[in-house]
Backbone as numpy.savetxt, mean C-alpha at the origin, in Angstrom:
# Nx Ny Nz CAx CAy CAz Cx Cy Cz
-1.19 5.12 -14.30 -1.06 3.68 -14.28 -2.24 3.11 -13.51
-2.84 2.10 -14.04 -3.93 1.45 -13.34 -4.23 0.11 -13.97
-4.46 -0.88 -13.14 -4.87 -2.19 -13.64 -5.42 -3.04 -12.51
-6.12 -4.09 -12.89 -6.66 -5.06 -11.94 -5.82 -6.33 -12.04
-5.38 -6.81 -10.90 -4.54 -8.02 -10.83 -4.57 -8.48 -9.38
-3.89 -9.56 -9.06 -3.82 -9.96 -7.65 -2.90 -8.99 -6.92
-3.10 -8.87 -5.61 -2.35 -7.91 -4.80 -0.85 -8.10 -4.93
-0.39 -9.32 -4.94 1.04 -9.59 -5.05 1.62 -8.95 -6.32
0.94 -9.08 -7.44 1.41 -8.50 -8.70 1.37 -6.97 -8.64
0.34 -6.42 -8.00 0.26 -4.96 -7.85 1.45 -4.42 -7.07
1.80 -5.09 -5.98 2.95 -4.64 -5.18 4.26 -4.81 -5.93
4.40 -5.88 -6.67 5.61 -6.08 -7.48 5.71 -5.02 -8.58
4.58 -4.66 -9.17 4.58 -3.61 -10.20 5.00 -2.27 -9.61
4.52 -1.98 -8.41 4.93 -0.73 -7.74 6.43 -0.70 -7.51
6.96 -1.80 -7.02 8.41 -1.88 -6.75 9.21 -1.64 -8.02
8.74 -2.19 -9.12 9.44 -2.06 -10.39 9.30 -0.67 -11.00
8.10 -0.15 -11.00 7.83 1.12 -11.68 8.16 2.35 -10.84
7.95 2.26 -9.53 8.16 3.39 -8.62 9.07 2.94 -7.47
10.36 2.85 -7.68 11.28 2.31 -6.66 11.26 3.04 -5.32
10.92 4.32 -5.28 10.90 5.07 -4.02 9.55 5.07 -3.34
8.62 4.33 -3.87 7.25 4.32 -3.36 7.17 3.62 -1.99
6.29 4.13 -1.13 6.00 3.45 0.13 4.50 3.18 0.20
4.15 2.14 0.96 2.78 1.64 1.05 2.34 1.71 2.51
1.13 2.20 2.71 0.57 2.31 4.05 -0.78 1.60 4.06
-0.95 0.65 4.97 -2.23 -0.05 5.09 -3.27 0.88 5.67
-4.48 0.81 5.16 -5.60 1.61 5.65 -6.19 0.90 6.87
-6.05 1.50 8.02 -6.50 0.90 9.27 -8.00 0.59 9.27
-8.78 1.40 8.59 -10.23 1.18 8.54 -10.60 -0.07 7.76
-9.79 -0.45 6.77 -10.08 -1.61 5.93 -9.32 -2.84 6.41
-8.06 -2.66 6.80 -7.21 -3.77 7.22 -6.58 -3.48 8.58
-7.36 -3.50 9.64 -6.83 -3.15 10.96 -5.68 -4.05 11.40
-5.65 -5.27 10.94 -4.58 -6.20 11.33 -3.23 -5.83 10.74
-3.21 -4.98 9.70 -1.93 -4.58 9.08 -1.52 -3.16 9.46
-2.39 -2.41 10.06 -2.10 -1.02 10.37 -1.17 -0.85 11.57
-0.90 -1.92 12.28 -0.06 -1.84 13.48 1.41 -1.57 13.18
1.81 -1.61 11.93 3.21 -1.42 11.59 3.70 -0.01 11.90
2.80 0.95 11.96 3.19 2.31 12.32 3.63 3.13 11.12
4.74 2.79 10.53 5.23 3.58 9.42 4.99 2.88 8.09
4.95 3.65 7.01 4.77 3.05 5.69 5.94 2.14 5.35
5.68 1.16 4.51 6.68 0.17 4.12 6.93 0.24 2.62
8.08 -0.23 2.20 8.30 -0.38 0.77 7.40 -1.51 0.28
7.13 -1.57 -1.02 6.33 -2.69 -1.52 6.91 -4.06 -1.16
8.22 -4.20 -1.18 8.85 -5.47 -0.82 8.63 -5.78 0.65
8.75 -4.78 1.51 8.49 -5.00 2.94 7.04 -5.37 3.18
6.11 -4.74 2.44 4.70 -5.08 2.58 4.44 -6.51 2.11
5.09 -6.91 1.03 4.97 -8.30 0.56 5.42 -9.27 1.65
6.55 -8.97 2.28 7.07 -9.83 3.35 6.10 -9.87 4.54
5.57 -8.72 4.92 4.62 -8.66 6.02 3.37 -9.47 5.71
2.84 -9.29 4.51 1.65 -10.04 4.12 1.91 -11.54 4.07
3.07 -11.91 3.57 3.42 -13.33 3.51 3.44 -13.94 4.90
3.91 -13.19 5.87 4.01 -13.69 7.25 2.69 -13.63 8.01
1.89 -12.59 7.77 0.71 -12.39 8.61 -0.63 -12.61 7.92
-0.69 -12.46 6.62 -1.97 -12.62 5.91 -1.72 -13.07 4.46
-1.14 -14.26 4.29 -0.77 -14.70 2.94 -1.95 -14.81 1.98
-3.14 -15.03 2.50 -4.32 -15.13 1.63 -4.59 -13.82 0.89
-4.20 -12.69 1.48 -4.43 -11.41 0.82 -3.58 -11.23 -0.44
-2.45 -11.89 -0.50 -1.58 -11.76 -1.67 -2.26 -12.25 -2.94
-3.20 -13.18 -2.79 -3.92 -13.73 -3.95 -5.25 -13.04 -4.19
-5.59 -12.06 -3.38 -6.85 -11.34 -3.52 -6.81 -10.44 -4.76
-7.94 -10.35 -5.46 -8.03 -9.45 -6.60 -7.94 -8.01 -6.11
-7.14 -7.22 -6.81 -6.90 -5.85 -6.38 -6.91 -4.92 -7.59
-7.13 -3.65 -7.31 -7.07 -2.61 -8.33 -6.03 -1.59 -7.91
-4.99 -1.46 -8.72 -3.92 -0.50 -8.48 -4.20 0.76 -9.30
-4.18 1.91 -8.63 -4.39 3.19 -9.32 -3.28 4.15 -8.89
-2.53 4.63 -9.85 -1.53 5.68 -9.60 -1.72 6.71 -10.71
-2.28 7.85 -10.34 -2.47 8.93 -11.29 -2.37 10.27 -10.56
-2.75 11.34 -11.23 -2.64 12.68 -10.63 -3.58 12.89 -9.45
-4.70 12.17 -9.42 -5.68 12.36 -8.36 -5.46 11.45 -7.15
-5.02 10.22 -7.38 -4.86 9.31 -6.25 -3.86 8.21 -6.56
-3.31 7.67 -5.50 -2.38 6.55 -5.57 -2.81 5.57 -4.50
-3.51 4.52 -4.93 -4.13 3.61 -3.97 -4.24 2.21 -4.55
-4.44 1.26 -3.64 -4.78 -0.11 -4.03 -6.08 -0.46 -3.32
-7.03 -0.93 -4.10 -8.31 -1.39 -3.56 -8.33 -2.91 -3.64
-8.88 -3.56 -2.64 -9.11 -4.99 -2.70 -10.53 -5.19 -3.22
-10.66 -5.88 -4.34 -11.95 -6.05 -4.98 -12.84 -7.04 -4.24
-12.26 -7.80 -3.33 -13.04 -8.76 -2.54 -13.70 -8.10 -1.33
-13.33 -6.86 -1.06 -13.91 -6.12 0.07 -14.85 -5.08 -0.52
-16.12 -5.11 -0.11 -17.09 -4.20 -0.72 -16.97 -2.74 -0.28
-15.91 -2.39 0.37 -15.70 -1.02 0.84 -15.38 -0.10 -0.34
-15.69 1.15 -0.18 -15.32 2.16 -1.17 -13.96 2.79 -0.83
-13.38 2.34 0.28 -12.10 2.89 0.73 -10.95 2.04 0.19
-9.80 2.67 -0.06 -8.65 1.88 -0.50 -8.11 1.05 0.66
-7.56 -0.11 0.35 -6.92 -0.95 1.36 -5.52 -0.44 1.67
-4.89 0.17 0.67 -3.53 0.69 0.83 -3.44 2.06 0.18
-2.74 2.95 0.86 -2.42 4.26 0.29 -0.96 4.21 -0.14
-0.69 4.82 -1.28 0.65 4.78 -1.85 1.22 6.19 -1.90
2.49 6.29 -1.63 3.18 7.57 -1.71 4.36 7.37 -2.64
4.18 7.76 -3.88 5.18 7.55 -4.92 5.81 8.88 -5.29
7.04 9.05 -4.89 7.75 10.28 -5.20 7.56 11.38 -4.17
6.68 11.18 -3.23 6.47 12.16 -2.18 6.53 11.48 -0.83
6.54 12.27 0.20 6.59 11.70 1.55 5.19 11.43 2.06
5.07 10.37 2.80 3.79 10.05 3.42 3.58 11.01 4.59
2.34 11.15 5.06 2.11 11.99 6.24 2.96 11.54 7.43
3.15 10.25 7.61 3.97 9.75 8.70 5.41 10.23 8.56
5.96 10.16 7.36 7.34 10.59 7.14 7.51 12.09 7.36
6.51 12.89 6.94 6.59 14.34 7.17 6.56 14.64 8.66
5.69 13.96 9.41 5.58 14.17 10.85 6.90 13.80 11.54
7.48 12.70 11.14 8.74 12.23 11.73 9.86 13.24 11.46
9.87 13.81 10.25 10.89 14.79 9.89 10.77 16.03 10.77
9.56 16.50 11.01 9.36 17.67 11.84 9.72 17.42 13.29
9.53 16.20 13.76 9.87 15.89 15.14 11.38 15.95 15.37
12.18 15.67 14.35 13.64 15.68 14.47 14.17 17.10 14.56
13.46 18.04 13.96 13.94 19.43 13.90 13.86 20.12 15.26
């Protein structure tokens, strides 16, 4: 799955197509969103963005979910790094670490 659309539509598409997916902001690209600590559902990320950076919801984005990568790039940022990492069907590194700490 891959397409270019505004970030809000990309997150809504993730929620619809991959209900168990979690989203993690890339601290190197969006340091203001990386403070959340753990990955969020697409709906939680939408809520966070609406409260803290609503302008980003209208930013042009590229959603890529395939065998090699699951990421969202903001096309308004000239970085080669994704703005968000997606974990669809698998656990994020944060979730794996948290699981091991409980054991």
